[in-house]
C-alpha positions, 0 to 999 in steps of 0.5 A: 516484489511489490515492496521492492517495486514501490521502493524503486518506482519500477516493476520488479519481479513480474511482467507488469509495466506499471506500478499501478498494475502491481498495486491492483494485483496486491489489492486483489490478493486473497491475503488482504494483510499485505495491502497495508504494508504496501500502502506504507511503502507507497507513502515512505517511497513517495510514490503517490504522484507516480500512482496518480499519473499512471492511474489514467482511468481512476480505477486505483483511486476508486478501489483505494477509496473502497478498501481504505476504511476496511483496512482498520475495521476488518480483521482480514486487512490487518497486517500480519504481525508475525512478519514484523521481524522480517519486515524490520530486517528487509525494510526497516524504514517501513516499520517506523511507528510515526509512518503508520500514524501518518498513514492512519491520519491520512486515511481518517481524513479521507474516510471522512470525505468519502 
């Protein structure tokens, strides 16, 4: 439901009111591999401004700054490639290589600044 929430810009499949609440829940899951595809969804569906607007306390920004580097350096944060075929079927727009490169470039730039 997190990917559909990102896609439609409203919470789908949970009792939350805001997309940032969905983001915090995904970031807190034991399975950290889903965080990367969720971030790709935020990029593809242009939800950055929505997240910023909803993040009144700055908690999401602080949290994302902490895990951004871990996404590329820690195995538990790597996407589960066993799900790639399913993701290509349900969300083909999220599986385009250029999108992943764009996110990595963004993260590299922001990792240098933190």
